[in-house]
C-alpha positions as CSV (number, residue, x, y, z in Angstrom):
1,X,38.2,23.6,-19.4
2,X,37.2,25.7,-22.0
3,X,36.8,29.2,-22.1
4,X,32.9,28.2,-22.7
5,X,33.1,26.0,-19.6
6,X,29.7,27.1,-17.5
7,X,29.3,27.5,-14.1
8,X,26.6,25.6,-12.4
9,X,25.4,26.9,-8.8
10,X,23.2,26.1,-6.1
11,X,19.5,27.1,-5.6
12,X,18.3,28.6,-2.5
13,X,15.1,30.7,-1.4
14,X,14.3,30.8,-4.7
15,X,16.6,32.1,-6.4
16,X,20.0,30.7,-8.3
17,X,23.2,31.2,-6.1
18,X,26.6,31.3,-7.5
19,X,29.0,29.4,-5.2
20,X,30.6,31.5,-2.3
21,X,33.3,28.7,-1.0
22,X,35.5,29.0,-4.2
23,X,35.7,25.5,-4.5
24,X,34.2,23.7,-7.6
25,X,34.1,20.1,-9.8
26,X,34.1,19.6,-13.1
27,X,31.3,17.8,-14.8
28,X,32.8,15.5,-18.3
29,X,30.5,15.3,-21.2
30,X,31.0,11.4,-21.1
31,X,30.7,11.3,-25.1
32,X,33.5,13.2,-25.5
33,X,35.4,13.3,-22.0
34,X,35.9,17.3,-22.3
35,X,35.3,19.1,-19.4
36,X,32.1,21.3,-20.4
37,X,30.8,22.6,-16.9
38,X,31.9,23.5,-13.1
39,X,30.0,22.6,-10.2
40,X,30.1,24.2,-7.3
41,X,31.1,22.5,-4.5
42,X,29.3,23.8,-1.2
43,X,30.9,24.8,2.3
44,X,28.7,23.4,5.6
45,X,28.0,27.1,5.5
46,X,26.0,27.8,2.2
47,X,24.3,24.1,3.0
48,X,23.4,25.9,6.7
49,X,21.6,28.9,4.1
50,X,19.9,26.5,1.9
51,X,18.3,24.5,5.1
52,X,17.9,28.1,6.8
53,X,15.6,29.0,4.1
54,X,13.9,25.9,3.6
55,X,13.2,26.2,7.7
56,X,11.9,29.8,6.9
57,X,9.5,28.6,3.8
58,X,8.3,25.7,6.6
59,X,6.6,28.0,8.9
60,X,3.7,29.0,5.9
61,X,4.0,26.2,3.5
62,X,3.2,23.5,6.7
63,X,0.2,25.1,6.9
64,X,-1.2,25.5,3.8
65,X,-3.8,24.2,1.9
66,X,-3.7,21.1,0.3
67,X,-5.5,22.6,-2.7
68,X,-2.7,25.5,-2.7
69,X,0.1,22.2,-2.8
70,X,-1.9,20.9,-5.6
71,X,-2.5,23.7,-7.8
72,X,1.2,24.4,-7.6
73,X,2.2,20.5,-8.6
74,X,-0.3,20.7,-10.9
75,X,1.5,23.6,-13.0
76,X,4.7,22.1,-11.9
77,X,3.7,18.7,-13.7
78,X,2.6,20.8,-17.1
79,X,5.5,22.6,-17.2
80,X,7.8,19.4,-16.9
81,X,5.6,17.8,-19.5
82,X,6.1,20.6,-21.9
83,X,10.1,21.1,-21.1
84,X,10.7,17.2,-20.7
85,X,12.8,17.0,-24.3
86,X,15.6,20.0,-22.6
87,X,15.6,17.6,-19.1
88,X,16.4,15.3,-21.5
89,X,18.8,17.1,-23.4
90,X,20.8,17.5,-20.4
91,X,21.2,14.7,-18.7
92,X,22.4,12.8,-21.5
93,X,25.0,15.5,-21.5
94,X,26.1,15.2,-18.7
95,X,25.3,11.6,-18.2
96,X,26.0,10.2,-21.3
97,X,22.7,7.7,-21.5
98,X,20.8,8.1,-25.2
99,X,18.3,10.9,-25.6
100,X,15.6,7.8,-25.5
101,X,16.5,6.6,-21.8
102,X,16.8,10.3,-20.8
103,X,13.5,10.8,-22.0
104,X,11.8,7.5,-20.3
105,X,13.8,9.1,-17.2
106,X,12.0,11.8,-17.0
107,X,8.7,10.0,-17.8
108,X,8.6,7.9,-15.0
109,X,9.8,10.8,-12.2
110,X,6.6,12.6,-14.0
111,X,4.6,9.7,-12.5
112,X,5.3,10.7,-8.9
113,X,4.4,14.0,-9.6
114,X,1.1,12.9,-10.6
115,X,1.2,11.3,-7.7
116,X,1.8,14.0,-5.7
117,X,-1.3,15.8,-7.2
118,X,-3.5,13.4,-5.7
119,X,-2.0,13.7,-2.5
120,X,-5.1,15.1,-0.8
121,X,-6.9,11.3,-0.6
122,X,-3.0,10.2,0.7
123,X,-3.3,12.8,3.8
124,X,-7.5,12.5,4.7
125,X,-6.9,10.5,7.8
126,X,-9.3,8.6,9.8
127,X,-12.3,9.5,12.2
128,X,-13.9,7.2,14.6
129,X,-17.2,9.0,16.3
130,X,-18.8,8.0,19.6
131,X,-16.2,6.0,20.8
132,X,-17.3,6.6,24.1
133,X,-19.9,9.2,25.8
134,X,-19.3,12.3,23.0
135,X,-16.0,10.8,22.5
136,X,-14.7,10.8,19.0
137,X,-10.5,10.2,17.9
138,X,-9.5,11.5,14.9
139,X,-5.7,9.9,13.0
140,X,-4.1,12.7,10.8
141,X,-0.4,12.6,9.3
142,X,1.5,15.7,9.0
143,X,4.4,17.3,7.7
144,X,7.7,16.8,9.9
145,X,9.3,19.8,8.6
146,X,12.7,20.1,6.3
147,X,13.9,17.2,4.7
148,X,17.0,16.7,2.4
149,X,17.5,14.3,-0.4
150,X,21.0,13.3,-1.3
151,X,20.2,11.8,-4.8
152,X,23.2,9.6,-7.4
153,X,24.4,10.3,-11.0
154,X,22.5,7.4,-12.7
155,X,19.4,9.1,-12.3
156,X,19.6,12.9,-12.3
157,X,16.2,13.7,-12.6
158,X,13.9,10.4,-11.8
159,X,15.6,10.0,-8.6
160,X,15.0,13.8,-7.1
161,X,11.4,13.6,-8.7
162,X,11.4,10.5,-6.6
163,X,11.8,12.5,-3.9
164,X,11.0,16.1,-3.5
165,X,7.4,16.1,-5.1
166,X,6.1,13.8,-2.5
167,X,7.8,15.7,0.3
168,X,6.3,19.1,-0.4
169,X,2.9,17.7,-1.3
170,X,2.7,16.5,2.3
171,X,4.0,19.7,3.4
172,X,7.4,19.5,4.0
173,X,10.1,21.9,2.5
174,X,13.1,19.9,1.0
175,X,16.7,20.3,0.5
176,X,18.4,18.0,-2.4
177,X,21.6,17.5,-2.8
178,X,22.2,16.2,-6.4
179,X,25.5,14.1,-7.7
180,X,28.0,16.5,-8.5
181,X,28.8,14.7,-12.2
182,X,25.6,15.6,-13.4
183,X,24.0,18.2,-11.3
184,X,21.8,20.8,-14.5
185,X,19.0,18.4,-14.5
186,X,18.5,19.1,-10.4
187,X,19.1,23.1,-11.3
188,X,15.9,23.0,-14.0
189,X,13.7,20.8,-11.7
190,X,14.0,23.5,-9.3
191,X,13.6,26.6,-11.6
192,X,10.8,25.1,-13.3
193,X,9.0,24.1,-9.8
194,X,9.7,28.1,-9.1
195,X,8.0,28.9,-12.6
196,X,4.8,26.8,-11.3
197,X,4.3,29.1,-8.2
198,X,6.3,27.3,-5.6
199,X,7.2,30.0,-3.2
200,X,10.3,30.6,-2.1
201,X,12.4,28.4,-0.5
202,X,10.0,25.3,-0.6
203,X,12.4,23.7,-3.0
204,X,15.9,24.8,-2.3
205,X,19.2,22.2,-4.5
206,X,22.9,22.8,-3.1
207,X,25.6,21.3,-5.0
208,X,28.7,19.7,-3.4
209,X,30.4,16.6,-2.3
210,X,30.8,15.2,1.0
211,X,31.2,18.1,2.9
212,X,27.7,19.2,2.1
213,X,25.9,15.3,2.7
214,X,28.0,15.4,6.4
215,X,26.4,18.6,7.6
216,X,23.0,17.6,6.0
217,X,23.3,14.6,8.1
218,X,24.0,16.3,11.1
219,X,22.2,19.5,10.7
220,X,19.8,20.0,13.4
221,X,17.1,21.4,11.7
222,X,16.6,18.7,9.1
223,X,14.2,16.0,10.1
224,X,14.5,13.4,7.9
225,X,16.9,12.3,4.7
226,X,16.4,10.3,1.8
227,X,19.2,8.9,-0.1
228,X,19.8,6.9,-3.1
229,X,23.3,5.1,-4.2
230,X,25.8,2.4,-3.3
231,X,25.4,0.0,-0.5
232,X,28.2,1.8,1.5
233,X,27.2,5.0,1.4
234,X,23.6,3.7,1.8
235,X,25.0,2.2,5.3
236,X,27.0,5.2,6.4
237,X,24.2,7.7,5.4
238,X,21.8,5.6,7.9
239,X,24.0,5.3,10.5
240,X,25.3,8.6,10.9
241,X,21.6,10.2,10.1
242,X,20.0,8.4,12.6
243,X,22.7,8.7,15.1
244,X,21.7,12.2,14.8
245,X,18.0,11.6,15.3
246,X,16.8,11.5,12.1
247,X,14.2,10.0,10.1
248,X,16.2,7.8,6.9
249,X,15.7,5.8,4.4
250,X,18.7,5.0,2.7
251,X,18.4,3.1,-0.7
252,X,21.8,1.0,-1.2
253,X,23.1,-1.2,-4.3
254,X,22.1,-4.3,-6.3
255,X,22.8,-7.4,-7.8
256,X,20.0,-8.3,-9.8
257,X,19.0,-12.1,-10.9
258,X,17.3,-13.8,-13.7
259,X,15.9,-16.7,-13.1
260,X,15.7,-18.8,-16.4
261,X,13.4,-21.6,-16.0
262,X,13.7,-24.8,-18.3
263,X,10.2,-24.0,-19.6
264,X,11.2,-19.9,-20.1
265,X,10.4,-18.7,-23.5
266,X,14.6,-18.6,-24.3
267,X,14.0,-15.9,-26.9
268,X,11.8,-13.5,-24.7
269,X,14.3,-14.4,-21.7
270,X,17.1,-13.6,-24.0
271,X,15.5,-10.3,-25.8
272,X,15.1,-9.4,-21.6
273,X,18.6,-10.3,-20.7
274,X,20.2,-7.9,-23.0
275,X,17.7,-5.3,-22.7
276,X,17.8,-5.3,-19.1
277,X,21.7,-5.7,-18.2
278,X,23.0,-3.4,-21.1
279,X,20.2,-0.6,-21.5
280,X,21.8,2.6,-20.0
281,X,25.3,0.8,-20.3
282,X,24.2,-0.7,-17.2
283,X,24.2,1.8,-14.6
284,X,20.9,1.4,-13.4
285,X,20.2,0.1,-9.7
286,X,17.8,-2.1,-11.5
287,X,19.9,-3.8,-14.1
288,X,20.0,-7.3,-14.2
289,X,23.6,-8.2,-13.5
290,X,23.3,-12.3,-13.0
291,X,21.3,-14.7,-15.0
292,X,20.7,-17.9,-13.3
293,X,19.8,-20.8,-16.2
294,X,19.0,-24.0,-14.7
295,X,18.9,-27.0,-16.2
296,X,20.2,-27.2,-19.3
297,X,19.2,-23.9,-20.7
298,X,22.7,-22.9,-20.6
299,X,24.2,-22.9,-23.8
300,X,21.2,-22.1,-25.9
301,X,20.3,-18.7,-23.7
302,X,24.0,-17.5,-23.8
303,X,23.8,-17.9,-27.3
304,X,20.4,-15.7,-28.2
305,X,22.1,-13.5,-25.7
306,X,25.5,-13.1,-27.2
307,X,23.7,-12.9,-30.6
308,X,21.6,-9.5,-29.7
309,X,24.5,-8.3,-27.6
310,X,26.6,-8.0,-30.8
311,X,24.0,-6.3,-32.8
312,X,23.8,-3.1,-30.0
313,X,25.4,0.2,-31.5
314,X,27.5,2.0,-28.8
315,X,27.7,5.7,-29.5
316,X,27.1,9.4,-28.7
317,X,23.9,9.7,-26.7
318,X,23.0,12.6,-28.8
319,X,23.3,10.4,-32.2
320,X,19.4,8.9,-32.5
321,X,20.6,6.1,-33.7
322,X,22.9,5.1,-30.5
323,X,21.4,2.5,-28.4
324,X,24.3,3.0,-25.8
325,X,25.8,5.4,-24.4
326,X,29.5,5.7,-23.0
327,X,30.0,5.2,-18.7
328,X,29.8,8.5,-16.5
329,X,33.6,8.8,-16.1
330,X,37.1,7.4,-17.8
331,X,37.9,6.0,-13.9
332,X,34.6,4.1,-13.6
333,X,34.9,3.0,-17.5
334,X,38.3,1.3,-15.9
335,X,37.4,0.0,-12.7
336,X,34.2,-2.2,-15.1
337,X,36.5,-3.5,-17.8
338,X,39.3,-4.6,-14.9
339,X,36.6,-7.6,-13.9
340,X,36.3,-8.5,-17.5
341,X,40.1,-8.6,-17.8
342,X,40.2,-10.7,-14.4
343,X,37.2,-13.1,-15.2
344,X,39.1,-15.9,-17.3
345,X,41.3,-16.4,-14.4
346,X,38.7,-16.6,-12.2
347,X,37.1,-19.3,-13.8
348,X,34.9,-17.6,-16.2
349,X,34.2,-18.1,-19.9
350,X,35.0,-14.4,-21.7
351,X,31.6,-14.5,-24.5
352,X,32.2,-11.0,-25.3
353,X,34.9,-8.7,-24.5
354,X,33.8,-5.4,-24.6
355,X,37.0,-3.8,-22.9
356,X,38.6,-2.8,-26.1
357,X,35.9,-0.7,-27.9
358,X,36.4,2.6,-28.9
359,X,34.2,4.9,-30.8
360,X,36.7,6.8,-33.6
361,X,34.7,9.3,-35.0
362,X,36.2,12.9,-34.5
363,X,35.3,14.4,-31.3
364,X,34.6,11.1,-29.4
365,X,38.2,9.3,-29.0
366,X,38.5,10.1,-25.7
367,X,34.4,9.8,-23.8
368,X,34.6,7.1,-21.4
369,X,33.7,3.6,-23.9
370,X,33.6,0.6,-23.4
371,X,31.4,-2.5,-25.0
372,X,29.2,-4.8,-24.1
373,X,30.1,-7.8,-22.1
374,X,29.3,-11.0,-21.3
375,X,30.5,-13.8,-18.9
376,X,29.6,-17.2,-18.9
377,X,29.8,-20.3,-16.3
378,X,30.4,-18.0,-13.3
379,X,31.6,-18.8,-10.0
380,X,29.8,-18.2,-6.9
381,X,33.4,-16.6,-5.9
382,X,34.2,-14.5,-8.2
383,X,34.8,-11.0,-8.2
384,X,33.0,-10.2,-11.5
385,X,29.8,-11.8,-9.5
386,X,30.7,-10.8,-5.9
387,X,31.1,-7.2,-6.4
388,X,28.4,-4.4,-7.9
389,X,29.9,-3.6,-11.4
390,X,27.7,-0.9,-12.2
391,X,28.2,-1.4,-16.0
392,X,27.7,-3.4,-19.4
393,X,28.7,-6.8,-17.8
394,X,26.1,-9.5,-17.8
395,X,27.6,-12.6,-15.7
396,X,25.4,-16.7,-16.5
397,X,25.6,-18.9,-13.9
398,X,24.8,-22.4,-14.1
399,X,21.7,-24.0,-11.8
400,X,20.6,-28.0,-12.2
401,X,17.4,-27.6,-10.4
402,X,14.8,-24.4,-9.2
403,X,15.7,-25.0,-5.6
404,X,19.9,-24.8,-6.3
405,X,19.2,-21.6,-8.5
406,X,17.2,-19.7,-5.5
407,X,19.4,-20.7,-3.4
408,X,22.3,-18.9,-5.4
409,X,19.8,-15.5,-5.3
410,X,19.0,-16.1,-1.5
411,X,22.6,-16.2,-0.7
412,X,23.3,-12.7,-2.2
413,X,23.7,-10.3,-0.2
414,X,21.5,-7.6,-1.8
415,X,17.9,-8.1,-2.0
416,X,16.7,-5.2,-4.7
417,X,15.1,-7.0,-7.5
418,X,14.9,-10.3,-9.1
419,X,12.9,-11.4,-12.0
420,X,11.7,-15.7,-12.7
421,X,11.3,-16.4,-16.8
422,X,8.6,-19.0,-16.9
423,X,5.7,-20.6,-18.2
424,X,4.7,-22.5,-15.1
425,X,2.0,-20.5,-13.1
426,X,2.9,-22.5,-10.0
427,X,6.8,-21.9,-10.4
428,X,6.3,-18.6,-10.8
429,X,4.1,-18.0,-7.5
430,X,7.0,-20.0,-5.6
431,X,9.2,-18.2,-7.0
432,X,7.6,-14.4,-5.5
433,X,6.9,-16.3,-2.0
434,X,10.5,-17.6,-1.5
435,X,12.7,-15.3,-2.8
436,X,14.2,-12.6,-0.6
437,X,14.3,-9.2,-2.9
438,X,11.7,-6.1,-2.3
439,X,10.8,-6.6,-6.5
440,X,10.2,-9.0,-8.2
441,X,9.3,-9.6,-11.9
442,X,7.6,-12.8,-13.6
443,X,8.5,-12.6,-17.0
444,X,9.7,-8.8,-16.3
445,X,13.3,-8.3,-16.2
446,X,13.1,-5.0,-14.1
447,X,10.5,-5.2,-11.8
448,X,10.1,-0.8,-11.0
449,X,6.9,-0.2,-9.3
450,X,4.6,2.4,-10.8
451,X,4.2,5.4,-8.9
452,X,1.3,4.4,-6.6
453,X,3.0,1.5,-5.3
454,X,6.9,1.9,-3.7
455,X,9.9,1.0,-4.5
456,X,12.5,-0.8,-2.1
457,X,14.4,-3.6,-1.3
458,X,15.6,-6.1,0.9
459,X,19.3,-6.8,3.2
460,X,21.9,-4.9,1.7
461,X,19.4,-2.9,-0.6
462,X,17.6,-1.0,2.0
463,X,18.5,0.5,5.3
464,X,15.8,2.1,6.7
465,X,11.7,1.1,7.1
466,X,10.4,2.8,4.4
467,X,10.3,1.9,0.6
468,X,10.7,5.2,-1.4
469,X,7.2,6.6,-3.1
470,X,3.9,4.9,-3.0
471,X,2.2,4.9,0.5
472,X,6.2,4.3,2.2
473,X,6.9,7.6,0.4
474,X,4.0,9.4,2.1
475,X,4.7,8.1,5.3
476,X,8.0,8.7,5.6
477,X,7.1,12.3,4.7
478,X,4.6,13.0,7.9
479,X,4.0,11.1,11.2
480,X,0.9,10.4,12.4
481,X,-1.3,12.4,15.4
482,X,-4.4,11.0,17.0
483,X,-6.5,13.6,18.3
484,X,-9.2,12.5,20.7
485,X,-12.3,14.7,21.4
486,X,-15.0,15.1,24.1
487,X,-17.9,18.2,24.2
488,X,-19.0,18.0,27.5
489,X,-22.8,18.7,28.5
490,X,-23.0,21.7,31.3
491,X,-24.2,19.0,33.3
492,X,-20.7,17.2,33.3
493,X,-18.3,17.8,36.1
494,X,-16.6,16.2,38.9
495,X,-13.2,14.7,39.9
496,X,-12.6,10.7,38.7
497,X,-9.2,9.3,39.2
498,X,-10.0,6.2,37.5
499,X,-8.3,4.8,34.1
500,X,-9.9,6.3,31.3
501,X,-12.1,3.7,29.4
502,X,-14.2,3.7,26.4
503,X,-17.1,3.4,28.0
């Protein structure tokens, strides 16, 4: 650490709070390998303070009017729009993704803030009149109370914005535990919310590691937990929080496939494969990491992918000419490289090997650099196919028929996103009905739904019943209540021990 190293603490009860535990973690600029920030790691007591602030705020925020909530959210949306470039710069500095990609992340988060601004229509409820003599029945949705979000390093602004705007629009108060690898964006999100007029304690941020996570999972005043991250952690989050009586949505890992049929436009498919596999250095849960080439398309498709991949410029995210930045940590870079180095021994043809790539410009020699790797004729038993690599490594598998290709995809333990490239509408329709995944693209490589639909996978990509944002998000952060009302006339009366009927 240098004398210029900044410290990131917490945001509790509407103000910045320095870490009191005395424990800190390093935050590194992935492009230089230099530690630029230290982040406070919250103790259980500091998590308790954040939950207590949220609980106190819920007493008034939970009963506040929809008009009051949405007026804050409209102001928040305007501030985020004005500061999107500042947010993007923080993301690039701590995550490493290129500035244009960081701006795209902020834009996708803003979609959910905009959805939250229109929460009035999502919460309007239902009313049935005269279901019986002078009896009406209303169905309403009410907030849960204090809810928590635990978010990953790869989208330090977008994923938090997929959670807390809807939660607070529904009347809940929120405790966010962002990734300790790139925490600064979350603090700016909280500061802008306060500037927009969000009352103290409605949104809190506690930075930390497993200590903070475990305390949130077991805290008796936390009603629900939302999580995005790897499958093993998602499984643990779901099991632990559920055991403590909480509602849980835990989005896990992925191995997203792209099925390329013989009639596909191979130039379009190659463009899509390179964009989806190597964007953000492959550190996306919706990245395409496996292409299944059907029939005789494989050789031509691999050649087109290679031609495009070789032209991608890798460099610091702050350089506007860079198309791909570094990986988040040196340890992760080394792990990703190990899959490429071991691929040939497991039967793959290494078409592109990016493990030796470095940026030699002054100041960037120690960055977490890795180049683009392309592995062809990969076996379904190979480690590079079986594991979630989460880096710029694309595996190409061969299948003789559509049936063989979709069987391969459906055998995967993950079911996050998938895509088919074809000109045949019948084949596309069959694929979208038969494939076992939560999000499907037809000639769209990264089928992330717009904000008013819901995001989520199947199988080991989701633990819990609700997807994130959209209608599922609103339902996750509220619970239903049915109210049956009768206003009797003065002449009504008498005891009736019969079963209530609607006549």
